[in-house]
N, C-alpha and C positions, 0 to 999 in steps of 0.2 A: 417343468423339466427339472428344476432344482429339487422339488419334493421327490421325484422319481430317483434322482441320484442319491439323496439321503436314504431312501428306502432300500436301494440296492446295497449301499454301504452297510446299513444295519443288518441286512440279511447275511452278508458275508462276515460281518463282525461277530454275530451271535450264532453263526452256523445253522441258520434255519433251513437252508436248502443246500445240502452237501454237494448235490450234482450241478449246482449253478456254475456256468462257464466262467473262466477267469476274465474274459473280455466283456462280460455282461455288466458294464459300468460306464459311466461318463467320466472321461478324463478331463484334466485341466485344459481349458480352452474350448471345449465342446459345448459347455453351458454358456449361453449368451449372457453378456454383461448387463447388469441392471442400468437402465437409462435414468439419469438424474435430470428431472425437468425443473424448470424455474418455479419458484414458489407461486402459488395461486392466491396471492393476497388480494383483498378487496380494495379497490381504489378509494382514496379518502373522499372523493366526490360522492361515491355511492354510499360509503359508510356514514357520511353525514345525514343521508336520508334514512338509512336503516336504523340508526341509533337516535333518531328524533323521537321525542316523547309522544308527539301527536300520532306518528305512525305506529309506535309500539302499542299505543292504546287501541289500535284497530285489530290486534291479534284476537283470535276467537275466544280465548279464555286466559285466566291468570296463570295456569300451569304452563301453557305455551309461551306466554310472555316471560315467565321466570326462566324457562329453558333457554330462550334466546339471549336474555341478559347474562346468564351464567356463561354461555358460549362466548359472548363478546368480551366479558370482563376477565375470564380465566383462561380461555383458549383450550379448554378440556376437549378430549375426544368425545364423540357423541355417546359412546357406550359408557364412558366414565361419568358423564354428566347426567344421563338418564337413570343411572343406578345409584345416585347419591342417597344416603340414608335420610331419614326424616329430619334429624338435627345434625348437619355436617359442620357446624360452626364451633370453633373454640377460640379462646382469647389467651393472650400472654399476661404477664404480671402487670404490664402497663395498660391492659384493656384493649389492645389492638386485635382486630378480628382476623382469623385464619380459617381456611377451608380444608377439611380433611376428606380425602377421597381415595379410592382404590384404583391404582393403575392396572387395568385388566390385561394390558399388553405385556407388562413386565411382572405382573402378579405380586404387587407390593403396595403398601400404603404410602401416601405422600401428603404433604401439607404445604400450602401456598398462602401468601397474604391476599386479602381481598379488600375492596373499597367499602366505604360506608354505604354507598348506593346499593351495592349488591347485598350487603347485610340487611338493609331495610326491605329489599325485595324478597329475600328468603323468609324473613320474619312475617311478612304479609302473606306469603304462600303457606306458611305453617298455620297461621290463624285460620285461613280459609279451609285447610284440610281438617282442622279440628271441628269446624262448624259443619263440614260435609259428612265426615265419617264418625265423629264423636270418639268415644273410647271403645276399644284401644286405638291408639294412633296408628296410621298406616306405616308400613316399614319403609316406604320410599317417599322422597320429597316430590317427585314428579310421577304420580300414578297415571295409569291409562284412563282416558275419560269415559269409556263405555265398557259395559259388561265386566265390571271390576269391583265386586263386592268387597268392602273392607280395604280397598286400595292395595291388594296383594300383588298386583302386576304393575310393573313400571311402564311408562310411556315408551312406545317402540320407535325405532329409527324411521321406519316407513311412514308412520303417522306424522312425526315431526317434519320429515322432508316434504310431504304433501302439503302440510299446513304452511310451511315456509314458502313454497312456490306460489300457492294461492294468495298468500298475504302480499307478496311482492308484486303480483299482477294487480291486485286490488289497489295498492298504494301507488301504482304506476312509477316504480323506481327505475330510473334510467341513468346511463352513464353520461360523461361529458359530451359525447357525440349524439345525444338524444336517442340512443338505442336501448331497448329493454335489456335488463340484466337478470341473469339467473345465478343464484348464489347457493352453494351447498353448506351444510353445517360445518364441515371440516375446514372450510376456507377461513372461518373465524380464528382458527388456530394458527394458520399461516399469517393472518393479518396481525395478530397479537405479537408474534415473534418478530415480524418485520417492523412493526411500530417500535418495539423496544430497541432493536438494533439501530434504527434510524434516530433514536433519541439518546444515543451514546450509552446505552446500558451494556455492561460487560457481558461477554459470551458465557462465562460461568453462571451469572445471574439468570440469563435467558434459559440456559440449560436446566437450572433448578426450577424455574417457573413452568416450563413445559414438561418437566420431569423426563428428560431424555437420558438414555443410558450412556451416550457417548457424545462428545463435541461434534463429531461428524454429522450425526443426525440433526443437531441444532443448526449446523451450517446449511443443511438442505432446506430447512424450514425458513430460516431467517437470512435472507439475502438483502444486500444494500439496494435500496430503490434507486431508480434512475435520477430522481430529484436530488437525493443525497449525493450520488456520484457527481452530479453536475455542480452542486454546491462545493464539494471538496476540490473539484477541478478548478473552479473559479478562485477558490482560496489559494491554490497553488500558483495561479497566474499572478496573484498579488503577493508573490514571495518577496523576501527581504534579503539584503546583502549582509556582509560580515559586520558592517557598522550599524545594523538594525534599521537601515533606511528601506522603505518600501519601493519596489519596482513595479510600476503600472504595467498592464498588459501591452504587448507589442502593438503599435497602431496599425490600422489597416492601410492599404495602399493609398486610398483617397485622402485619409487623414495625414499620412506621411508626406504626400506631395504638398498638401496645404501647409503643413508645419515647416517644411524645408524652404518654402518660398517666402517666409516672413519670420520675424521675431529673432530670438536668440540663436537658434540653430544656424540660421543664415549668417549671422554675424560671426559666429565661430568658424564657419567654413571660409568666409572671406579673409579672416585674420590668418588662418592656416595657409591659404593660397598666397597671401602677401609674404609670409615668412619663407615660403619655398621659392618664390620668384625673385625676391630682392637679392642683390649681390652681397656676398659676405664682407663684413667689415672687421677691423682689427679687434673690436671688442668681442666678436663672436668666436675668435680663434683662441686657442690656448697659448700661453706664453712660450716663446721659442726656447729651446734648450740647445746651446752651442757648445761644441768641444773646444777646449783651450788650444791656442796656437803653440805648437811645439817649438817654433823658432823664437818665441818670446820667453820661453822658460829659462831660468838661470842655469849656467853651466858650472857644475861643481866637480872638480877633480878630473878634468878631461885628460886622458892619457895621450902624450905626444906620440908622433909617428916613430916607429922602431923600438919603442919601449915595451918591456915585457910586463904582462899583467900579473898581479899577485895570485898565487894558488889558493884554492879554497880548501876546506877540510877534507874534501873528497879527492884531492890531487888534481883538480881541473882548474883551468884558469877561469876567473870570474868574468862572465860575459856582460857585466853591467846590468845586473837585475835591478828591480825596483828598490832593493834595500842596499845595494852596493855603493851607490853614489858615483859610479863610473859609466861612461858612455861607450857603447860598442863601437870599435873602430870601423872606418869604411874599408872598402876592398883595397883601395890603393895604399892604405896605411898598414895593412897586415904585414907582419914580418915573416920572412921565409915562405913566400908564396910558392906554390908548386909549379914545376916547369910544364910548359904546354905539351900535350900529348901528340901522337902522330897524326890524329884527325883534327887537330886544332886549326881553324881557318883564319885565325888572326882577327884583328879588330874589324868590326863591321863598317863598311864604307857607305857613303851616301849614294843614292840612286843616280844623282846628276852631279857632275863636278861644279864647283863654283863658277868656272868660266861659262859653262852652258847656261846657268841660271842668269848670269849677267847679260848674255846675248839675248 
């Protein structure tokens, strides 16, 4: 459906069909989204059997064995590996080997580092081709095994896939549950990316190794394995505090009950309970803060009854502020008290006369 949408867009863009209806297209949202599946990497239990030298020696010929080792070591796509030239190895100034190949998906050349093991395997394959075909050398490193005079045709994907399936059945390769395993050539690419990610190789380095055009494509191929996620989760459980001290994982219920019934946690709980239950003593309380007794304060410059107070700068009598040194007079000492008003009830009397209280 995506190809049909691109075709209709090109028809309208180049005006190949002027009578094409305006609604003859697929709009955004009508094309189904691409589903991103989990990486189909090969389990390490299975890879240990595939990459075993005794099992590799049981492959039908040296060309197939070289093809499998190239896929395991480099993670190349099948089309890129099967069309390698006769001499794809180059070295840098230090003598380290590299593999030059053509990325047929992106139509560009790429170069990646290779191991000494793969270098020896390719050199052995080259010597075998020279003995089989002589001069001139065949153009491909992995030529087809039959009906291929001069090695002009490369090994096909179908032939490699059939030989891989037959070889795994003959070697009786099984997974951890003892079930037979079927592996495709492209799964070695997923496996290499996943291995590199799980060994803390940076994402840009994995992208260069797999020769991806975008980091998103690398993220699809290389996902963190469940074992790596488990290891990181356990490391998080052993987290540290601000003082650099490690915190062990939270104990389970059975362990927690056992630890609370004995040892130091129990002693700390008993000590806390005793502090809460015992009565407070003077040493536990803060020192009291008492206000001074006003009756014991010295009397400086008390104004006698009926005397007038000196006026302040504002024309008012000083009422004996904190800086005046004078005491404010009581109500009965005030001079010129106001006359009682019409609603004044007079002095308040006691509820019961003294005679009634004596009776």
